[in-house]
C-alpha positions as CSV (number, residue, x, y, z in Angstrom):
1,M,0.0,0.0,0.0
2,K,2.7,2.5,0.9
3,T,4.5,1.7,-2.3
4,I,1.3,2.4,-4.3
5,S,0.7,5.6,-2.4
6,K,4.2,6.9,-3.1
7,R,4.0,6.0,-6.8
8,W,0.6,7.7,-7.0
9,I,1.9,10.8,-5.4
10,K,4.9,10.9,-7.8
11,N,2.5,10.6,-10.8
12,A,0.3,13.3,-9.5
13,V,3.2,15.7,-9.1
14,A,4.4,14.9,-12.6
15,I,1.0,15.7,-14.0
16,V,0.8,19.0,-12.2
17,V,4.2,20.0,-13.4
18,M,3.4,19.1,-17.0
19,L,0.1,21.1,-16.8
20,A,2.0,24.1,-15.5
21,L,4.6,23.9,-18.3
22,C,1.9,23.6,-21.0
23,G,0.1,26.6,-19.6
24,S,3.3,28.6,-19.7
25,M,4.0,27.5,-23.2
26,F,0.4,28.4,-24.3
27,F,0.7,31.8,-22.8
28,T,4.1,32.5,-24.4
29,M,2.9,31.3,-27.9
30,S,-0.4,33.4,-27.6
31,Y,1.6,36.5,-26.6
32,A,4.1,36.0,-29.5
33,K,1.3,35.5,-32.0
34,S,-0.7,38.6,-30.9
35,H,2.5,40.7,-30.7
36,A,3.5,39.7,-34.2
37,Q,0.0,40.5,-35.6
38,A,0.1,44.0,-33.9
39,S,3.6,44.9,-35.0
40,D,4.0,43.4,-38.5
41,M,0.7,44.3,-40.1
42,P,1.1,46.8,-42.9
43,Q,-1.3,49.7,-43.0
44,M,-2.5,52.2,-45.6
45,S,-1.7,55.6,-44.1
46,Q,-4.2,58.3,-45.0
47,G,-4.6,62.1,-44.7
48,S,-3.5,64.5,-42.0
49,D,-4.8,65.2,-38.5
50,S,-5.8,68.5,-37.0
51,S,-2.4,69.0,-35.4
52,G,-0.9,69.8,-38.8
53,G,1.2,66.6,-38.8
54,P,0.3,64.0,-41.5
55,G,-1.8,61.2,-40.3
56,G,-1.2,61.7,-36.6
57,G,2.1,59.9,-36.4
58,G,0.9,56.3,-36.8
59,A,-2.9,56.3,-36.3
60,P,-4.6,53.3,-37.9
61,P,-6.4,53.9,-41.2
62,D,-9.9,54.2,-39.7
63,Q,-8.8,57.2,-37.6
64,S,-7.3,59.3,-40.4
65,G,-10.5,60.5,-42.0
66,S,-9.0,60.6,-45.5
67,S,-11.1,58.0,-47.2
68,D,-14.6,56.7,-47.1
69,S,-15.5,54.3,-44.3
70,N,-16.0,51.4,-46.8
71,S,-12.3,51.6,-47.7
72,Q,-11.4,50.7,-44.1
73,S,-13.7,47.7,-43.8
74,G,-12.6,44.1,-43.7
75,D,-12.3,44.2,-47.5
76,Q,-9.0,46.1,-47.2
77,Q,-6.5,43.2,-47.0
78,N,-2.8,42.9,-46.1
79,T,-1.1,40.8,-48.8
80,Q,1.5,38.2,-47.9
81,D,4.7,37.1,-49.6
82,S,5.4,33.6,-50.9
83,N,6.6,32.6,-47.4
84,G,3.3,33.6,-45.9
85,Q,4.8,36.5,-44.1
86,Q,3.3,39.9,-44.0
87,S,5.0,42.1,-46.6
88,G,6.8,45.1,-45.2
89,Q,8.8,44.6,-42.1
90,P,7.8,47.6,-40.2
91,P,4.2,48.6,-40.8
92,A,3.5,51.4,-43.2
93,K,2.3,54.4,-41.2
94,P,1.7,58.1,-41.7
95,E,4.8,60.2,-41.8
96,D,5.9,61.8,-38.6
97,S,5.0,65.5,-38.2
98,G,7.8,67.7,-39.4
99,N,9.7,64.7,-41.0
100,S,8.3,64.4,-44.5
101,G,4.6,64.8,-45.0
102,Q,2.1,63.8,-47.8
103,S,-1.4,64.2,-49.0
104,G,-3.7,61.3,-50.0
105,N,-3.5,57.6,-49.2
106,S,0.0,56.4,-48.9
107,I,1.9,53.1,-49.1
108,E,5.5,53.5,-48.0
109,G,8.4,51.2,-48.7
110,K,8.1,47.5,-48.8
111,N,4.4,47.3,-48.0
112,S,1.3,46.1,-49.8
113,V,-2.3,47.1,-49.8
114,T,-5.2,45.3,-51.5
115,I,-8.8,46.6,-51.7
116,N,-11.8,44.7,-53.0
117,D,-15.3,46.2,-53.4
118,C,-14.3,49.4,-51.6
119,E,-14.8,53.1,-52.1
120,L,-11.5,55.1,-51.9
121,T,-11.8,58.9,-52.0
122,D,-9.3,61.6,-51.2
123,D,-10.1,64.7,-49.2
124,N,-7.1,66.7,-50.2
125,T,-7.3,70.3,-49.1
126,T,-3.7,71.3,-48.1
127,L,-0.2,70.1,-48.8
128,N,1.6,68.5,-45.9
129,G,5.3,68.5,-45.1
130,Q,7.5,67.9,-48.1
131,S,4.6,67.2,-50.5
132,T,4.7,69.3,-53.7
133,T,1.7,67.8,-55.4
134,Y,-1.8,66.5,-54.5
135,K,-2.5,62.8,-55.1
136,N,-4.9,60.1,-54.1
137,I,-2.8,56.9,-54.1
138,F,0.8,57.7,-53.1
139,L,3.6,55.1,-53.4
140,Y,6.9,56.3,-52.1
141,Q,9.9,55.9,-49.8
142,S,10.5,58.7,-47.3
143,M,13.9,57.4,-46.1
144,S,12.8,58.2,-42.5
145,G,13.5,54.6,-41.4
146,D,9.9,53.6,-40.5
147,A,9.4,51.4,-43.6
148,A,11.8,48.8,-45.1
149,D,13.2,49.4,-48.6
150,G,11.6,47.4,-51.3
151,Q,8.7,47.3,-53.8
152,A,5.5,49.1,-52.8
153,E,2.3,47.3,-54.1
154,F,-1.2,48.5,-54.6
155,T,-4.0,46.2,-55.9
156,A,-7.6,47.2,-56.4
157,T,-10.5,45.1,-57.7
158,N,-14.1,46.0,-58.2
159,S,-13.7,49.2,-56.3
160,D,-14.7,52.9,-56.7
161,I,-11.6,55.1,-56.7
162,T,-12.4,58.9,-56.8
163,T,-9.9,61.7,-56.9
164,N,-11.1,65.2,-56.1
165,K,-7.8,67.0,-56.3
166,G,-4.5,66.0,-57.9
167,D,-3.3,62.8,-59.5
168,T,-5.0,59.4,-59.1
169,L,-1.7,57.5,-58.8
170,Y,1.7,59.1,-57.8
171,V,5.0,57.3,-57.4
172,T,8.3,58.7,-56.3
173,N,11.6,57.4,-54.8
174,T,10.6,53.8,-55.0
175,T,9.8,50.8,-57.2
176,A,6.0,50.2,-57.3
177,S,3.7,47.5,-58.6
178,I,0.1,48.6,-59.3
179,N,-2.6,46.1,-60.3
180,L,-6.1,47.4,-61.3
181,K,-9.0,45.2,-62.2
182,N,-12.5,46.2,-63.1
183,N,-12.6,49.4,-61.0
184,T,-14.5,52.6,-61.5
185,I,-11.8,55.3,-61.6
186,T,-12.9,58.9,-61.6
187,N,-10.7,62.1,-61.4
188,N,-12.7,65.2,-60.8
189,D,-9.6,67.5,-61.1
190,S,-9.3,68.7,-64.7
191,E,-5.6,69.1,-64.1
192,G,-5.0,65.8,-62.4
193,N,-3.2,63.0,-64.1
194,F,-4.1,59.3,-64.1
195,L,-0.5,58.4,-63.2
196,R,2.6,60.4,-62.4
197,A,6.1,59.0,-61.6
198,Q,8.9,61.5,-60.9
199,A,11.6,62.8,-58.6
200,D,10.3,64.7,-55.6
201,S,11.4,65.8,-52.2
202,W,12.4,62.4,-51.0
203,G,15.7,60.5,-51.7
204,S,18.9,61.5,-53.4
205,S,18.7,63.8,-56.4
206,G,19.2,61.9,-59.7
207,S,18.1,58.5,-58.4
208,N,14.8,59.3,-56.7
209,G,12.3,58.8,-59.5
210,G,9.6,56.1,-59.6
211,N,9.9,52.8,-61.4
212,V,6.3,51.5,-62.0
213,T,4.9,48.3,-63.2
214,L,1.2,48.9,-64.0
215,T,-1.1,46.0,-65.0
216,M,-4.7,46.7,-66.0
217,T,-7.2,43.9,-66.4
218,K,-10.8,44.6,-67.6
219,Q,-10.0,48.1,-66.5
220,K,-11.0,51.5,-68.0
221,A,-8.9,54.5,-67.2
222,S,-8.5,58.0,-68.5
223,G,-6.1,60.9,-67.8
224,N,-2.5,61.7,-68.8
225,I,0.5,59.6,-67.9
226,V,3.5,61.7,-66.8
227,I,6.9,59.9,-66.4
228,D,10.0,62.0,-65.9
229,S,13.6,61.6,-67.1
230,I,14.7,59.3,-64.2
231,S,11.5,57.3,-64.0
232,T,10.2,54.2,-65.8
233,L,6.9,52.6,-66.6
234,D,6.0,49.1,-67.7
235,M,2.3,49.2,-68.6
236,T,0.3,46.1,-69.6
237,M,-3.3,46.2,-70.7
238,K,-5.3,43.0,-71.1
239,S,-8.8,41.4,-71.1
240,G,-10.4,44.3,-72.8
241,S,-8.9,47.2,-70.9
242,S,-9.1,50.7,-72.3
243,Y,-7.1,53.9,-71.7
244,T,-7.8,57.4,-73.0
245,G,-5.1,60.1,-72.6
246,T,-1.7,61.3,-73.5
247,I,1.4,59.2,-72.6
248,N,4.6,61.1,-71.9
249,G,3.4,64.1,-73.9
250,D,6.6,66.1,-73.3
251,N,8.8,63.2,-74.4
252,S,11.0,63.3,-71.3
253,T,10.8,59.8,-69.9
254,K,13.7,57.5,-69.2
255,S,11.7,54.4,-70.4
256,I,8.1,53.4,-71.1
257,K,7.2,49.9,-72.2
258,L,3.6,49.5,-73.5
259,T,2.0,46.0,-73.9
260,L,-1.6,45.5,-75.3
261,D,-3.6,42.4,-76.1
262,K,-5.9,42.4,-79.0
263,K,-9.0,43.2,-77.0
264,S,-7.5,46.2,-75.2
265,K,-7.7,49.7,-76.7
266,I,-6.0,53.1,-76.4
267,K,-7.4,56.5,-77.5
268,L,-4.9,59.3,-77.7
269,T,-5.7,62.8,-76.6
270,G,-2.2,64.2,-77.6
271,D,1.0,63.1,-79.2
272,S,2.5,60.4,-77.1
273,Y,6.0,58.8,-76.8
274,V,6.9,55.3,-75.6
275,T,10.2,53.5,-75.7
276,S,8.7,50.2,-76.9
277,L,5.4,48.8,-78.0
278,D,4.2,45.2,-77.9
279,D,0.7,45.1,-79.5
280,A,-0.9,41.8,-80.2
281,D,-2.8,43.6,-83.0
282,T,0.0,44.2,-85.5
283,D,-2.3,46.5,-87.5
284,Y,-2.7,48.8,-84.5
285,S,-6.5,48.8,-85.1
286,N,-6.9,48.8,-81.3
287,I,-5.3,52.2,-81.1
288,D,-7.4,55.3,-81.9
289,F,-4.9,57.9,-82.8
290,N,-7.6,60.5,-82.8
291,G,-5.5,62.8,-85.0
292,Y,-2.4,62.5,-82.9
293,T,0.9,60.6,-83.3
294,L,2.3,57.7,-81.3
295,Y,6.1,57.6,-81.4
296,V,7.8,54.4,-80.5
297,N,11.5,54.8,-79.7
298,G,11.4,58.1,-81.7
299,T,9.6,56.7,-84.8
300,A,6.0,57.5,-85.6
301,I,3.9,54.4,-86.1
302,N,1.1,56.4,-87.8
303,K,1.5,59.1,-90.4
């Protein structure tokens, strides 16, 4: 009996110790998981607060007041890389007051934002910090250290994107990937561009342009495309996409590659200049020159 009692006591103590260790491990894992979710989640920084500093120095998107409430719903997703990790090692956040400054909805550094079935609208009224232009969707690298270097990504599907002041898309001092599918895109500013990539207040002069890969799928878009002498654009249109506007009207770009499938169409509103053209329609019947000329690497493809 005594032997049995001692053995029972030893077993009971062992069970209690195991339970305590398991509880400690569960707490540690739960804390690590919640901490990672809080610290690694990229955000879309938006607008400026009443203090004059852009975005309130790290307020989450639903506190910035720069876009409609629908754009801050669960449909705004954080994309992941091939390893399943959140892209962007610190989170994107509004620029610190007095550090750089922007207007519109920003994606800084190696961060990604995806919106589906959302409404995204700017409320630009004043320029903040270092900003020299108004824009709705802003992809950039401020070099302030709050976002890792790397490609900024913006993806929108089946959404309403409305710009009231400035350019719809603006890229500077970074490499950017923009994917647009079946959105309604409206720019109410007669002087606003569809896309602008250029040097600005951030980065080192001469190497602070924007390098943009733009893919449009079942997408209609209008407005000029402005790419400066140190910036590049690789633009692909597919699945019946359409674009109306002037591409690089001042012939100043470093490089523009334009790719169209047979179902996609372009209508020019001014003489346009691209570095290369890959059109599945070799007769260019999917390009409405509209009385203007499209130059490819300096040579007019229509007379």
